[in-house]
Biotite code that builds the C-alpha atoms (Angstrom):
import biotite.structure as struc

atoms = struc.array([
    struc.Atom([99.624, 126.187, 135.320], chain_id="A", res_id=1, res_name="UNK", atom_name="CA", element="C"),
    struc.Atom([103.545, 127.544, 137.392], chain_id="A", res_id=2, res_name="UNK", atom_name="CA", element="C"),
    struc.Atom([101.127, 126.060, 139.965], chain_id="A", res_id=3, res_name="UNK", atom_name="CA", element="C"),
    struc.Atom([100.704, 123.235, 139.208], chain_id="A", res_id=4, res_name="UNK", atom_name="CA", element="C"),
    struc.Atom([103.882, 122.356, 137.378], chain_id="A", res_id=5, res_name="UNK", atom_name="CA", element="C"),
    struc.Atom([105.797, 122.605, 140.928], chain_id="A", res_id=6, res_name="UNK", atom_name="CA", element="C"),
    struc.Atom([103.540, 120.100, 142.788], chain_id="A", res_id=7, res_name="UNK", atom_name="CA", element="C"),
    struc.Atom([104.139, 117.423, 139.988], chain_id="A", res_id=8, res_name="UNK", atom_name="CA", element="C"),
    struc.Atom([107.619, 118.210, 140.360], chain_id="A", res_id=9, res_name="UNK", atom_name="CA", element="C"),
    struc.Atom([107.439, 117.816, 144.051], chain_id="A", res_id=10, res_name="UNK", atom_name="CA", element="C"),
    struc.Atom([105.108, 114.580, 143.267], chain_id="A", res_id=11, res_name="UNK", atom_name="CA", element="C"),
    struc.Atom([108.185, 112.985, 140.830], chain_id="A", res_id=12, res_name="UNK", atom_name="CA", element="C"),
    struc.Atom([111.010, 114.206, 142.921], chain_id="A", res_id=13, res_name="UNK", atom_name="CA", element="C"),
    struc.Atom([108.896, 112.416, 146.100], chain_id="A", res_id=14, res_name="UNK", atom_name="CA", element="C"),
    struc.Atom([109.298, 108.994, 145.002], chain_id="A", res_id=15, res_name="UNK", atom_name="CA", element="C"),
    struc.Atom([113.102, 109.206, 143.352], chain_id="A", res_id=16, res_name="UNK", atom_name="CA", element="C"),
    struc.Atom([115.310, 106.870, 143.867], chain_id="A", res_id=17, res_name="UNK", atom_name="CA", element="C"),
    struc.Atom([118.902, 109.105, 145.946], chain_id="A", res_id=18, res_name="UNK", atom_name="CA", element="C"),
    struc.Atom([120.544, 111.336, 143.613], chain_id="A", res_id=19, res_name="UNK", atom_name="CA", element="C"),
    struc.Atom([124.739, 109.865, 142.510], chain_id="A", res_id=20, res_name="UNK", atom_name="CA", element="C"),
    struc.Atom([127.599, 111.478, 143.129], chain_id="A", res_id=21, res_name="UNK", atom_name="CA", element="C"),
    struc.Atom([128.243, 111.905, 139.445], chain_id="A", res_id=22, res_name="UNK", atom_name="CA", element="C"),
    struc.Atom([124.470, 113.152, 139.172], chain_id="A", res_id=23, res_name="UNK", atom_name="CA", element="C"),
    struc.Atom([125.078, 115.417, 141.895], chain_id="A", res_id=24, res_name="UNK", atom_name="CA", element="C"),
    struc.Atom([128.348, 117.261, 139.896], chain_id="A", res_id=25, res_name="UNK", atom_name="CA", element="C"),
    struc.Atom([126.192, 117.080, 136.661], chain_id="A", res_id=26, res_name="UNK", atom_name="CA", element="C"),
    struc.Atom([123.550, 119.078, 138.685], chain_id="A", res_id=27, res_name="UNK", atom_name="CA", element="C"),
    struc.Atom([126.028, 121.683, 139.659], chain_id="A", res_id=28, res_name="UNK", atom_name="CA", element="C"),
    struc.Atom([127.375, 122.501, 136.432], chain_id="A", res_id=29, res_name="UNK", atom_name="CA", element="C"),
    struc.Atom([123.862, 122.499, 135.520], chain_id="A", res_id=30, res_name="UNK", atom_name="CA", element="C"),
    struc.Atom([122.988, 124.761, 138.138], chain_id="A", res_id=31, res_name="UNK", atom_name="CA", element="C"),
    struc.Atom([125.925, 127.180, 137.625], chain_id="A", res_id=32, res_name="UNK", atom_name="CA", element="C"),
    struc.Atom([124.642, 127.208, 133.648], chain_id="A", res_id=33, res_name="UNK", atom_name="CA", element="C"),
    struc.Atom([121.029, 128.735, 134.279], chain_id="A", res_id=34, res_name="UNK", atom_name="CA", element="C"),
    struc.Atom([120.234, 132.105, 134.008], chain_id="A", res_id=35, res_name="UNK", atom_name="CA", element="C"),
    struc.Atom([119.448, 134.018, 137.257], chain_id="A", res_id=36, res_name="UNK", atom_name="CA", element="C"),
    struc.Atom([116.336, 134.692, 136.083], chain_id="A", res_id=37, res_name="UNK", atom_name="CA", element="C"),
    struc.Atom([115.380, 130.825, 135.739], chain_id="A", res_id=38, res_name="UNK", atom_name="CA", element="C"),
    struc.Atom([117.461, 130.814, 140.075], chain_id="A", res_id=39, res_name="UNK", atom_name="CA", element="C"),
    struc.Atom([115.309, 133.126, 141.474], chain_id="A", res_id=40, res_name="UNK", atom_name="CA", element="C"),
    struc.Atom([112.366, 130.420, 140.733], chain_id="A", res_id=41, res_name="UNK", atom_name="CA", element="C"),
    struc.Atom([114.675, 127.014, 141.695], chain_id="A", res_id=42, res_name="UNK", atom_name="CA", element="C"),
    struc.Atom([114.625, 127.377, 145.054], chain_id="A", res_id=43, res_name="UNK", atom_name="CA", element="C"),
    struc.Atom([112.025, 129.772, 146.393], chain_id="A", res_id=44, res_name="UNK", atom_name="CA", element="C"),
    struc.Atom([111.939, 128.549, 150.422], chain_id="A", res_id=45, res_name="UNK", atom_name="CA", element="C"),
    struc.Atom([114.391, 130.796, 152.578], chain_id="A", res_id=46, res_name="UNK", atom_name="CA", element="C"),
    struc.Atom([114.714, 128.277, 154.855], chain_id="A", res_id=47, res_name="UNK", atom_name="CA", element="C"),
    struc.Atom([116.439, 126.235, 152.117], chain_id="A", res_id=48, res_name="UNK", atom_name="CA", element="C"),
    struc.Atom([118.068, 128.492, 150.373], chain_id="A", res_id=49, res_name="UNK", atom_name="CA", element="C"),
    struc.Atom([120.345, 129.376, 154.118], chain_id="A", res_id=50, res_name="UNK", atom_name="CA", element="C"),
    struc.Atom([120.788, 125.727, 154.901], chain_id="A", res_id=51, res_name="UNK", atom_name="CA", element="C"),
    struc.Atom([122.205, 124.906, 151.280], chain_id="A", res_id=52, res_name="UNK", atom_name="CA", element="C"),
    struc.Atom([124.224, 128.828, 151.604], chain_id="A", res_id=53, res_name="UNK", atom_name="CA", element="C"),
    struc.Atom([125.192, 127.340, 154.895], chain_id="A", res_id=54, res_name="UNK", atom_name="CA", element="C"),
    struc.Atom([126.276, 123.775, 154.190], chain_id="A", res_id=55, res_name="UNK", atom_name="CA", element="C"),
    struc.Atom([128.223, 124.922, 151.196], chain_id="A", res_id=56, res_name="UNK", atom_name="CA", element="C"),
    struc.Atom([130.202, 127.483, 153.620], chain_id="A", res_id=57, res_name="UNK", atom_name="CA", element="C"),
    struc.Atom([130.780, 124.420, 155.817], chain_id="A", res_id=58, res_name="UNK", atom_name="CA", element="C"),
    struc.Atom([131.955, 121.796, 152.953], chain_id="A", res_id=59, res_name="UNK", atom_name="CA", element="C"),
    struc.Atom([134.412, 124.969, 151.301], chain_id="A", res_id=60, res_name="UNK", atom_name="CA", element="C"),
    struc.Atom([135.881, 126.018, 154.674], chain_id="A", res_id=61, res_name="UNK", atom_name="CA", element="C"),
    struc.Atom([136.432, 121.958, 155.389], chain_id="A", res_id=62, res_name="UNK", atom_name="CA", element="C"),
    struc.Atom([138.462, 121.329, 152.879], chain_id="A", res_id=63, res_name="UNK", atom_name="CA", element="C"),
])
C-alpha cells in the first residue's frame, strides 16, 4: 500500500502548478516540524537529497 501512496503522490505532483514563494516558505516551516522518521520517508533518493543539500549550502553562503 505504501508504494501505491508514493506512486499517487508522484502522479499528482507531476501535474501541479509551480509553487509560489509564500507556499515554499510555508513548506519549509512544515518540513522543520516533521519528526525524524517522517523526514526519512520524505525524500529517499540520495541524488535529490545531495542536490538539495548543496543548493542550500550555496544559497546560505551567498547571503
